[in-house]
C-alpha positions in Angstrom: 66.5 105.9 118.7 64.2 109.3 118.4 64.9 111.6 115.5 63.7 114.9 114.9 61.7 116.0 112.1 61.0 120.0 112.1 59.1 120.4 115.3 58.0 117.1 115.2 59.5 113.8 116.8 59.9 110.8 115.0 60.9 108.0 117.4 62.8 105.1 115.1 64.8 102.5 116.6 67.4 102.0 113.9 70.9 100.6 114.8 71.8 99.1 111.4 72.4 102.9 110.4 74.9 102.9 112.9 76.4 99.7 112.3 76.6 100.5 108.7 78.1 103.9 109.0 81.6 103.2 107.6 83.9 105.0 104.4 81.8 107.6 103.3 82.6 110.9 101.4 81.6 114.2 102.5 79.0 116.0 100.1 78.6 119.3 99.5 75.1 120.1 98.9 74.2 123.3 100.7 73.2 124.5 97.3 71.1 121.6 96.4 68.2 121.9 99.3 65.4 122.1 96.7 62.4 124.2 97.0 59.3 122.3 96.9 56.2 123.6 96.0 52.9 123.3 98.5 51.8 119.6 98.5 48.5 119.4 96.9 47.0 117.3 99.6 48.4 116.8 103.5 48.4 112.9 102.5 51.1 113.8 99.8 53.3 116.5 101.9 57.2 116.1 101.6 58.3 117.2 104.9 61.9 118.1 105.9 64.3 115.7 108.0 66.7 116.4 110.4 68.6 113.6 112.1 68.9 114.3 115.9 69.9 111.4 118.4 70.0 112.1 122.1 72.5 111.8 123.6 71.2 109.3 126.1 70.5 107.0 123.6 73.9 106.4 122.3 75.5 106.1 125.7 73.0 103.0 126.2 73.9 101.7 122.9 77.8 101.7 124.1 76.6 100.0 127.2 74.8 97.7 125.5 77.7 97.5 123.2 80.5 97.1 125.8 78.4 95.1 128.1 78.4 91.7 125.7 78.5 88.7 127.2 81.1 86.4 125.4 80.9 82.5 124.6 84.1 80.7 124.8 86.5 80.7 121.9 85.8 78.6 118.7 87.7 75.0 119.1 89.0 75.2 115.5 91.4 77.3 113.9 89.3 78.5 110.9 86.0 80.0 110.5 83.9 76.9 110.3 82.4 77.5 113.6 81.1 80.8 112.6 82.8 84.2 113.4 86.0 83.8 115.3 85.8 85.2 118.9 89.1 87.4 118.7 88.0 89.4 115.5 84.4 90.0 116.7 85.6 91.5 120.4 88.1 93.6 118.2 85.0 95.4 116.3 82.8 95.1 119.1 85.4 97.2 121.3 86.1 99.8 118.3 82.4 100.1 117.9 81.6 100.8 121.7 84.8 102.8 122.1 86.1 104.8 119.2 82.8 105.0 116.8 82.1 108.6 116.4 78.0 109.1 115.6 78.0 112.6 115.6 80.5 112.6 112.7 78.4 110.5 110.9 75.0 112.4 112.1 76.6 115.6 110.8 77.4 114.3 107.4 73.9 112.9 106.9 72.3 116.4 107.9 74.6 117.9 105.3 72.3 116.3 102.7 68.8 117.1 101.6 66.5 114.8 103.5 63.0 114.2 103.5 60.2 112.2 104.7 56.6 111.6 103.0 53.8 109.5 103.4 53.1 106.3 101.5 50.7 103.7 101.9 50.4 104.6 105.4 54.4 104.3 105.9 56.7 107.2 106.2 59.5 107.1 103.8 62.7 108.7 104.5 64.9 109.8 101.6 67.6 112.1 100.6 67.0 114.4 97.7 70.0 116.2 96.1 69.5 118.4 92.9 72.2 118.7 90.1 73.1 122.4 89.7 73.1 121.3 85.9 69.7 122.3 84.3 68.4 118.9 82.4 70.0 116.6 84.9 68.4 113.2 84.5 66.4 112.1 87.8 67.9 108.8 89.3 66.2 106.7 92.0 68.6 104.9 93.7 67.6 101.6 96.0 70.2 100.2 98.6 70.3 96.8 99.9 70.7 94.7 102.9 72.3 94.9 105.1 72.9 98.1 104.7 71.0 101.7 104.4 71.5 104.7 102.2 75.3 105.3 103.6 76.3 102.7 101.1 75.6 105.3 98.7 76.7 108.4 99.8 80.4 108.0 98.0 78.2 108.7 94.7 76.3 111.7 95.6 78.9 113.9 94.5 80.2 112.3 91.0 76.9 111.6 89.7 75.1 115.0 90.6 78.5 117.1 89.2 80.4 114.9 87.1 82.4 117.8 85.4 84.0 117.9 89.0 84.8 114.4 89.0 86.5 114.1 85.3 83.0 113.4 83.6 80.8 115.7 81.7 78.3 118.3 82.7 75.5 116.4 80.5 75.6 113.1 82.5 74.5 114.8 85.6 71.9 113.2 87.3 69.3 114.3 90.1 69.3 111.9 93.1 66.9 110.4 95.2 67.7 107.9 97.6 64.8 106.0 99.5 65.5 104.4 102.8 63.3 101.3 102.5 60.5 100.5 104.6 62.1 99.0 107.8 65.2 100.6 107.0 67.4 103.7 108.5 64.9 106.3 109.5 62.1 105.1 107.3 58.8 104.1 109.2 58.3 100.2 109.7 55.1 98.4 108.1 52.6 97.4 110.5 51.6 94.2 108.4 52.7 92.2 105.7 52.5 92.8 102.2 55.9 95.3 101.8 57.7 93.0 99.1 59.8 94.5 96.2 56.6 94.9 94.2 54.9 96.9 96.6 58.1 99.0 97.3 58.8 99.3 93.8 54.9 101.0 93.2 56.0 103.4 96.4 58.9 104.4 94.6 57.1 105.3 91.2 54.5 107.5 93.7 57.7 109.1 95.1 58.9 110.3 92.3 55.7 111.4 91.2 55.5 113.3 94.2 58.5 115.1 93.4 57.6 116.2 90.3 59.3 113.6 87.8 57.6 113.1 84.4 60.7 111.0 83.8 63.8 109.4 85.5 65.8 106.0 85.4 66.1 103.9 88.3 69.4 101.4 89.3 69.3 99.1 92.6 71.8 96.5 93.7 71.3 93.5 96.5 67.9 93.9 97.8 67.6 97.3 95.7 67.9 94.8 92.6 64.6 93.0 93.0 62.9 96.5 93.6 64.5 98.3 91.0 63.5 94.7 88.7 60.0 94.9 89.6 59.5 98.9 88.8 60.7 97.5 85.0 58.0 95.4 85.1 55.5 97.5 86.3 56.4 99.9 83.5 55.3 102.8 85.0 55.2 105.4 82.0 57.7 108.0 83.2 60.8 105.0 83.8 62.9 105.5 80.7 65.0 102.6 82.1 67.4 100.3 85.1 70.4 99.2 85.9 71.0 96.3 88.1 74.0 95.1 90.2 73.6 91.6 91.6 70.8 90.7 89.8 69.1 87.4 90.8 69.0 84.6 87.8 68.6 81.3 89.0 64.8 80.1 87.6 62.3 79.3 89.3 62.2 75.3 89.1 66.2 75.3 90.2 65.3 77.7 93.4 62.6 75.1 93.9 64.9 72.1 93.7 67.4 73.7 95.9 65.3 74.9 98.5 63.7 71.3 98.6 66.9 69.8 98.5 66.1 68.0 95.4 68.2 66.6 92.5 68.8 69.2 89.9 66.2 69.7 87.3 66.6 67.8 83.8 68.3 69.9 81.1 70.8 72.0 82.9 74.2 72.8 81.1 77.8 72.0 82.5 78.3 74.9 84.0 74.5 75.1 85.0 75.1 72.2 87.2 78.4 73.3 88.5 76.4 76.2 89.6 73.8 74.5 91.0 76.0 72.3 92.9 77.6 74.8 94.1 74.7 76.3 95.7 73.6 73.2 96.9 76.9 72.5 98.8 76.9 76.0 100.6 73.4 75.4 101.7 74.3 72.0 103.0 76.9 73.5 104.9 75.0 75.6 106.9 75.6 78.9 104.8 72.0 79.2 104.5 70.7 78.7 107.9 70.4 82.2 108.9 68.8 83.0 105.9 66.0 80.5 106.2 65.5 81.0 109.9 65.2 85.3 109.2 62.6 84.1 105.9 60.7 81.4 107.8 60.7 82.9 111.6 61.6 86.8 111.4 59.8 87.5 115.1 61.5 85.1 116.7 65.1 86.4 115.3 63.7 89.6 116.5 64.0 89.7 119.8 67.5 88.4 120.3 68.6 91.1 117.6 66.3 93.8 118.8 67.8 93.6 122.8 71.6 93.2 121.4 73.5 95.4 119.0 75.8 92.3 118.7 73.4 89.7 117.8 72.1 92.5 114.9 75.9 93.2 113.4 76.3 89.1 113.7 73.4 88.7 111.4 75.0 91.2 109.4 78.6 89.7 109.5 77.1 86.3 108.6 75.2 87.3 105.7 78.5 89.3 104.2 81.1 86.4 105.4 79.4 83.3 104.3 75.7 83.6 102.7 76.8 86.2 100.0 79.3 83.7 98.8 76.8 81.4 97.8 74.0 84.2 96.5 77.2 85.1 94.5 76.2 82.2 92.1 72.8 84.0 91.2 74.3 87.0 89.8 74.8 88.0 86.4 
């Protein structure tokens, strides 16, 4: 979907931004729009960004949603064969008829949004400065399947803790970027944008914003990105916080991936975790993940053509794969 930044037209097809847009709070951010100094070089420019999705694109998306061709109902009474038909049909009906994108668009546009180009890719981000002086800068990275929308509820409490029962001295300046390929960030045209690369890009982003010290937080895919920032140890990074940190050792992960026996020397609890992960994998709970990891281009044809296929991949992740992945969290 095209979105316009200033006088420029930026064409990004980002259905995930639409599908993930549920349950976030309004942020009264009008007074937080920062005044940026003129960039030293055009390549480091920070450009204001505003979302303006053409109505024709929304109408086309609704048409695609409501024109979904359905398979026959599952032959079991549980979810062992996948997402139940009736539940998905109800979700699709809501999405195609009741979902209000303009409401979400307006709330996002009430926040200070920007784009800057790093390593040839446009990085979209929200930047909200606290009204309190000496607020600690914090960069937060979202997960998958998701977007910056999953983080919008924390903006007010973190930038204005005193208004939420906290202390002014605990206030943060927030930087919330969209991972490349997500939301309104650009799509890489080549390989290599792994967590280590994104971590370096985030350090560059914070430098461009003028922060000489900051902290970082991340969950889900944001966790390996934030962990990579810690390993790279940029001089400005004071500390990190993770939710859903991966704790599976490399030899254990290799055994799981190859269908091999558990490595020797595991404790009883570690062996129980290994068996649970192994069982989950053998039941097909990781099949979608293996497919997307090994053959992303093949998956992309169906996901790009049908918003329901795109949504189904997310539901499968949240409904089954996350149960197995939960064993890797500390």
